[in-house]
N, C-alpha and C positions, 0 to 999 in steps of 0.2 A: 555554919553549923551543918548544912547539908553536905558540904565537902567532907567533913569529918565522918559523917554517917556513911557516905559512899566509900571512903577509905576503909572504914571498919568492915564494910560488907565485902570488899575486894581482897583485903589482906589475908583472910583465911585461905582463899583459893590460891593465892600466890605462895603461901607457905606450904601448901599441900603438894606442890610440884616437886619433882626430883632434881631440878636444876638449881644451881645457886642463883640467888637474886639479891642484888645490892649487898647488904650486910649479913644476909642469911646464907648458911651453907646448904649445899645440895648433896645428893647421893651419887650414884654411878652416872658417868657421862653417857649420853646417848648420841648415836650417829654412826655413820659408816667408819670402820677402821681403815686408816690410810698409813702409808709409810713414806718417809722422806729421808734423803741423804743429809739434809741440813734444814735448820729452821730459819735460814736467811730470809725466806719469803714472809715470815711472821710480821715483818715491819709494816705490812699493809693493813694490819689490824691494830686497834687501840687496846683491846683486852683479850685475854685468853681465859679458858676455864681449866683449872688444874685439879685432877683427881688423885688423891693419895689414898692409901689403904690402911685400915686399922681393923677393927672388928667388922666393920662394913665400910664400903666406899664413902669417901668424904670429899666433896668438891667445893672449890671457891673460885671467885672471879678475881683475877689479878691483872695489872697493867702489863702490856708488852714492853720489854726493855731489850733493845738490840744494841750491841756493841760490836762493831765490825760485822761479821756474818753470824754472830752467835746470839742466842736467846737466853736471857737471864731472868731470874726471879729473886726477889729479896724478901727475907722472912723475918718478921719481928719475933723475938724469942718466946713470947708467951702465947702465940697463936696455936690453936689446937692442930691445925694442919701442919705447922712446922714440927710439932712434937711427933706427929705421925710420920712425917717425911724423914726425920732423923732415924726412925726405926726401920723404914723401908724406902729406899730411894727409887724404887720402880714406880713410875707415875704414868698417867695418861693426860695428854694435853689436847684440848679442843680448840682448834683455830678454824674460823669459818664454820662449816658444817661437819668437818671431819675430826676424828679422834685419833691421835698419834701416840703409840706407846713410846715411852722415853725413860731415860734415867737422869735423875738430878745429881749433879756432881758438885760438891762444895768447893768453892774457890778460896784459895789462901793467898793469892797475889795481892799484896798491900796496895799497889797502884790501882788495881781494878776495884778493890773494896772501897777505896776512898771516893769512887764515883757514885756511891750509894749513900743513903742515910746512915749516920752513925748508929752502931749497935745492932745492925742487921746482919744476918747470915746470908751470904750470896751463893746462889747455885746457878750453874749453867745447865740448861736442858739439852740433852743429847738424844736425838731420835734413834730409836732402835731399828736395826735392819729387819727385813721381812723374813729372815730365815725362821723356820718353824720352831727351833729350840728357843729362840728369843721371844717369838710370838707367844708361845704357850706360857712362858714365865711371866711375861708382861700381862697376859690375860689373867693369870691366877693371882698375881701380886703376892705370892707367898714364898717362892723359892728365890733366895738371893742369887744375884748373878756372880758366879765365881768362875775364874779362868786362870789357867796356868800363865797366861799372858800378864805381865806386870804393867801394862799400859796404864796411864793415868785415867783413861776412860773407865777401865774396869776396876781400878782400885778405889774409886769413890771420891777422890780428891784431885784437884788440879792446882798446880803451883803457879801457872802463868796462863794468860788468856790466849796463848798461841793457837 
């Protein structure tokens, strides 16, 4: 009985914080912004925090999935964060204490998709370079990344895990 009372006393404090906690979502990720050429180092972590944007920042804790040197997330169709991600693929990823601007790119390679739970949408997280134009767009979460370049990274979909 005393454990239940203690849990009820602590729970409101946990819910008031801006970071995601277990099954509860959080707001904007906090921490120093960092840039990486690759997320290959993410394998040293068990979980990551993912921030997507909607009317306000929305963050969740997800497991780290590395295939080769790439970082992936898999989204259940009915999750709120997945709905927001489909609207804006600009995300921020917290690994360790640092927050990395990134772009989520949907994967369509059937061989790779089969490595995840059925019915999930798979995304590769691609770190954004430190150039100021990318930095400002990632920070604002409002302007979609558009480029004359037709590379798969910029188009929003990848056909293979290359």
